[in-house]
N, C-alpha and C positions, 0 to 999 in steps of 0.2 A: 296218616294215622292207619295202621293196619285194621282190617275187618275185626281181628280178635279184641281190639280196643274199644268197639262200638257195641253198645247195647242194642238188643233188638228194638226196632223202630215201627210203631203202629200208627197208621193214618185213618182219620175218622173225618167224614165227610159231613155237610151241614144238611139242612132242611131241603127235602127233595120235592116239595109240592105235593099238590093232591093226586096227581097221576104219576105214579113212581116207574113207570114203564120204562122211560128214557134213563132214569137212574140204574135200574136194573141191568140195562144193556150197556152201561158204561163200564169198563172192564177196570178203570183205575179212579172211578168216581170223581173225576174232576181233577185228580192230582197229577195228571199227565198233561194238563193245559198249561202253556207257558206264555211268554211274552216277548216281542221283538223291540229292542231298543235303537232304532236307526241312527239316531245321534250319538251313539257309543260305538267303541271299536273293540276288537279283540274278544277277549273272553266275556266281557260285559255286553257284547250284541245281542246274542240271542239267549234267552233263558229258555231252556226245553221244558220246564215243568219241574215238579218238586221230585217226581219219581226218577226221571231220567238224569236230572242233575245228581241226585244221591247216588245213583250207579256209576255215573261217569266220574265224579269227584276224585281228585287226586289225593286229597287229605282225608275226607270222609267218603269211603267207598263202600256201599251197601250192596247185599245181594237180594234179588226179588224172591220174596217167599210167598208172594200173593195165592198162588195156585196150591200150597200145601194143604189148606184148609177150605173146606167148602160150607156155605151157609144155606139151610134148606128150611121151607115153611113146614115141613113135616119131618120126624124123626127118620132117621136112616140106621140101617143095621150095621153092626161092626162087621169089618172084613175079617175073615177066619184068621187066627193067630199064624204068623209066620216068622221068618228069620229076621225080620227088620227089627225087633227087640223093642218096639214102643208099648206103652202102657195102653192095654186093651181099651179102657174107659175113654180114651180121647179119640177112638175111632168110630164112635157112634154118637147119635144125638142129633140135634138140628144144627150144632155148629161141630162139625166133625173133621178129622184129619184124613188125608189120604197117605197110607204107608207108603206106597210106591214112590209118589211125588216127593214125601218128606225123606225118604232114605237118600233119594239123589240130590235134593236141594240143602239138606241139613247135614251131609256127610262131613261138613267142616265145623258143625255145631250152630247154635242159634245166634251166637255174637255177629253182629253185622248184617243182620236179616232185616227186611223190611216187608212189613204186613200191611194190607189194605182191608180195613173192616167194613164189610158189606152188610149193614145192618137191615137194609132195606129188602134183603132177600128173606128176612124172618117174618114170621106171623105170630100174634097180631101186631098192629102197629101201635105199639106203646112205648113209653119211655123204660119202663120197667124191664120189657122184653129186650129192648136195645142194650140196655146196661146189663142185663144177666148174660147176653151174647158176648159182650166184650169182656166181661169177667171170665167166662169160658175160653175165649181166645187166650187171655193172658195165662190161665191155667195150663193151657195146651202147650204154649210156649215154655214155660217154667217145666212142666214135665218133660218135654223134649230135651231140655238142657239136663235134666237130672237122668236120663236114660243114657245120655252121652258122658256122665260123670263131668260135666261141665259147670263151672261156678255160674250162678245165676244172679246178678245184681239188679233184677227189674227191668222193666221195658221203658222205653221213652214214648210219648205220644204226642203227635201234632192234632189237634182238632179244630176244624172250621166251623163257625156259626153254631148252629145246635148240636153239632158234634161234641162241644164242649159240655153240654148239658147231658149228653149220653155219657161222657166221662165220668161226670159227677154221679150219674145213676150207678155205674159200674163200681166207683168207690164205695158207694154205699151198699151195694150188693156184697162186695168182698168183706167190708167192716161187719155186717150184720151176720155173714157166716163164719166169723171169729177168724178170720185170717189177717195176718201182719201186712196192711196195705202198702206201707212203706218200703217193705222188703220186695214186694211184687212191682210196683211203679217206682221208676227212678224220677223223672221229671216230667212235665206237661206243659206244652205250649198252646194257648187257645187264641185262635184268630177271629176277631170280631164276634166272640161269644157273648150272647145276651145274658150274663151271669145274674143281672138283676132286672131281666124281663125286657119288653118291647115298649117304649114309651107311648106309642099311639093306640096301644090297647087301653089307654085311659079314655079314649074317646068314646062317645055314644054308640050304643049298639047298631044304630042305623048305618054306620059307616062300613059295618060288614057286609051289607046289602049291596054296596057299590062296588065291593072288592070280590068278584065272583069266588064262592067257595072257600073264603079264608077262614071260616070257623068249621069247615068239614072234617079236616084232621084234628079232632077234638082233643086226643090226648096229647098230642105233639104241641098244639097251639097253647093248651093249658100250661105247658112248661114255660111260656113266655110271660106269665101273669107278672105284671109290674108291681103288685101288691104282696107278692109272696116274700118270705124270708128265708125259704129253704136253702138259699145259697150260702148262709151261715153255718149251716151243718157241716159243710164240707171240712171245715178246720178241726172237727172232732175226728175225722178219718184220716186226714192227711195234711201234712205240713204244707200250709199256704205260701210259704216261701219257695216252695219247688214247684210253684205254678206261676210262669210268666204269661201275663195277658197282652196281647198285641191289639192295640186300640187304632182302628181305622178313622180317618180324619176328612175324607174326600167325599163329601155329600154329592158334589155336582156330578160326578162322572157315573154314579149309579143309575143303571137304566130304569129301575122301577118308580116312576115318578109319584105313585100314589103313597109309597113308601116315605119319600121325602116330605111330601106334602103333610103327611101324618106327624113326622117329626117336628115340622114348623109348628104346626097347631099344638102339639104338646109344649113346645117353647112358649107359645102364646100364653097356655095356661101357667107355666112355670114362671115365666119372667114379665108376661105383659107385653111381648113383642114377637113379630113374626119374622124379625131380622135374622135370628141365629138359627142354625141348623147344625148343632154341635154333633155330628153323627157321621157314619160311614155310608150314609145313604139309607140305611135300615136300622142298625143299632146305634143307639146314643153312645157317645164317648163315656159317659158316666155309667152307662150299663155294661159296657165292655170290661169295666174293671172290676175287681173283687177286693175285699178287705184282707190285708195282711200280706197280699201278693205283689211281686214287682210288676211295673207296667212300662211299656214303651209305646210311643206313637209312630205310625207310618202314614204318609200322605196317599192313601189308597182307599178305594171304595169297597163295599162289602162283597160283590161278586163280579164275575164277568172279566172282560181284558183288563190286564195290568191291575188286579185287585188284589186284596188280603190273600187270596188262595192262589193266584197265578202270578204273582210279582217275585222278583228275585230277592227283594227285602224279606220277605216271610221266611225264605230258606236260609238267608245269612244269619238272622236273628235266632232262628231255632237252632242251628248248627253250633253257634257259640254258646247258648245257653246249655245246651246237652254237653259240649265239649270242651268249652272254653277253659284257659289256663288261669284266668284272672278276673275278678269281679272288680269293675269300676265304679266309684261313686263320685258325684260333682256336686259341690256346694257353693252357694254364694255367701261368702261370710261378710262382705262389705259393698255399698254400692252407692253412687253419687251421681245423680241426674244434674248437671250444672247448667246446662241450656237445655231448650226445646219447648218450655212450657208456654201456655197462652197467657198474653196480658189481659185478654177478654175471655169470658168463658170459664170453664173448668176443666183442667188438663187431666187425664188418665193416662198412666204410663202402662206398657206391658213389656214383658221380658221373656224371650224365647231363645233356645239353642237348638241346633241340629248336630247329629254326630256322624261321621263317616269313618270307617276303617281305612288305612292305607292299602293300597293295591285292589281295593274293591269300591267300584263307583256307585254305590248304592248306601242310603242311610240306615242306621241301626235307631235312630230316633229323630222325630222331626216335630219342630214347632215353627208356626209362622201365624201371621195375620189371616191369611187364607184358610188355614186349617182351624182357626178359632180356638186354639188350645193353648195360647201363650199364658204365662203367668200374670195374675192381676184381676182387676185394675188396681194400680196403685196411685195414690194421691201424693204420698210423701216421697221427696226427692231420693230418698235413701232406700226405697222399695221396701220398707219394712212394716208397711199397714198389716194389721193382723188379718189373715186369711183364714176361711174355715179348715178346720182339721180333715185331711183327706180321708184318714181311717174311720172317723167318727160318721163323716157323709156316706161312705161306702157300706156303712153297717145298716143303714136305714133302707126301707123299700124304696125302689125306684119311685113310685107313686108319691112318697112322702118327702123325698129329699130334693126334687128338682133336678137341676143341671150343673150345680156349682162344683165342678172336680177339676176347673182349670187353677187348681191350687198347688202348693208345693207338694212334691212326691213323698216328703218325710220330713222329720223334724230337722231344725237348724237350716231351714231353706234348702233342701235337698232338691236339686235340679233334674239329675238324672242317674240312674243306676243300669249298669249293662255289663255284658261280658265281651272279653277280648280272647283271642287264642294266639299265643306266641308262635305255635306251629306254623302259622299263615304267613308270618312276617319273614321276609328274605334274610333278615340279620338275626332274627330271633326275638328282636326287641319290639313290643307293641306299639304302634303308633295309631293315633287318631286325630281326626280334625274337628275342632269345635267352631262351628258358625254361630255368632252371638248378635242377637237382634234385640234393639230396644225401640220401641214404637210409641207413640203419643197420638191421642185423639181428644177432640173436645167434646166432653160429655154434654154440653149444652146445645151442640149443633151450631154454634155461631162460627167456629173455626173450622180447620180440616180434619177429616176422620183417619187419615192415613200417613201422618208425618213420621219420617224415620230419624230418630235421635242419634242411633249408632247402629253400624253393622260392619263387623269385621270377623276375619278368619285366623284361627291358630291351630297349631299343630303340637300335639303333646306326644312325647317319646319317653317311654320307659326303658333304661338302660339295666338289665336285670343282673348283669354281673360280669365278671367276678367281683367279689365283694358285695356290700350292700346295694340295693336298689338305689338308682338316681333317676330323676325325672327333669326333662328339658322341655321347654316351650319354645316353639320356632314361630317366626313371623312369616316364614314362607317354606317352600319346599326344597330349597337349594342343598341343604345338607342332609336330606332324607333319600336323595335319589341316587341312581347308579353312576353318575358323573362325578358327584362330589360327596361320597359318604364320608361321614364323620364318626369316628368312634368316641368313646367316653373321654379320651385325653384330648383329642381336637375339640369337642364341644366345650369343655372346660376352659379350654384357652379362648375360644370365641366368646364365651359366656363372661369370661373376665374383661374383655374390651366391650365396655359398656356403650361405647361411642357406635358400635356397629348396630345394636339394637336387632340382631339377627337371632340370636339366641338367649334365652333367659333360663338361668338354672332355678327350678322350683325350690323353694325353702322348706325343709322339714316344719311341720307345724306343731312339733312337740309331742303328737300322738303317733303311735306305731303306724307305719306305712302310709302316712298322710303328708301332703305337701301343700303349699300355697303358692300362688303366682297372681301377678298383677296384669290387668288389661287397661288400656288407657286411649282415650279418644278426646277430641275438643269437646264433646258434650257429656261424655260419659266415662267415668273411672269405677273399676271394681277390683276387689281381692276375691280370687276363688280358691277352693280347697278341693284337692283330688286324693281320693283314697284308692290304692290299687293293691289288692291282696290276692294271693295265690290261693285258688281253688284246692279244696282236699282231693287226694286221689281217688275217692269215691264219688266225687262230684256233688256231695250233699254237705251243706254248710249249716 
């Protein structure tokens, strides 16, 4: 993908703590930290961090524009007008452009540029100030595009943790200024943002005394209030479908133990149990989601090594959301658990899936017993017990709704919604792997708590053309690799030979761009429905 196809990208860090001296000394605010995966090979071995990967990537290649704009505690004067031709209003203030650097970096336009928003360089330390600063940065980028006669389709934003709340403050700032927010911001990805607050803020005030200084950054901490419903206001300024919430599920790897203890105690108040810690170590899974917005789960902790902000998964998910060619939805239409229940006690069943794209050994979506985010519990063998409505749950304050968001992602038992990019597939046909897991536990504690009823992998391939799109489901990689690539005609022939059971032709469901396919095991059988729709050219649906 050429740089001119990419919108400007802004990276927004999370909460910097009480003493932000180290944060101010960090050039790229943590987005240059990556992770090594020693068990992997090739391009999957070392993840360089978001910034460097975005600059190096073959398909999505950005240019670093971080030094174009400076952030100051006090206003700076405008540089005298010169031949660079920039709007004089963007050269002064507390968020101001340097025209010399701007002329050099932006000579090819603002498309494909990447900016790091350094809000901790500003004063005072308030969410309102941070939001106004981000709105100012977006205005500078838009005016730079206008000065070059460049079409401006808005910016993309990746925000970690509290950075997502800073983005919300910027959306509010722009809306209250009478600006068309949807034209200035294209899409937003939040990584572990506490949209609905921090759960352990429900605890007694004395807990703040054992966590040194936790309440000192008053205005920022106030934004984590689990009783607030301010997150509902965002939908009046910006289409929530253009916000993807990435939810971390690995609480065990997070280094701040007091946060995990707080989340467990919050679960005690919600559920009467200390067993569950459905969080990324700091932010509850239910808080990292927001009503009306798509969500995805990754088995990463909130911060640190191989976390939401330093993992390859975050980069891959964000790039597909911003630039993907197809939106994919997966529903469970029918299910039957024929074996695996307890003869004594009370069986509870759980369903989870994980999604990986071909050629990238990292998940776009993850559910597992360890992550505590599988759908359920179900007591009916057809997995059709009524579960709470996710959107209804997410519209309530965190303090009032508890932790019940391990429910369907949408109506009709929607399991997953995500984005794929045909440009990244060698054949131009998107392929993704589905890992399906069905587990059982005894709710009475008499039997086992970790029985596996079903676990199997399938590969879904979309053949885009010529002609109408077709969908095939493979039981292995044999006809997807370079050794035995199979085109549409060959896939049709293999699918006709039912004895091979290697390739299944998904059947049209009767609805546009939707297909159904079957999965079968000794103890579990299901019918799944897949929709794969092309994204509009402007990326907004």
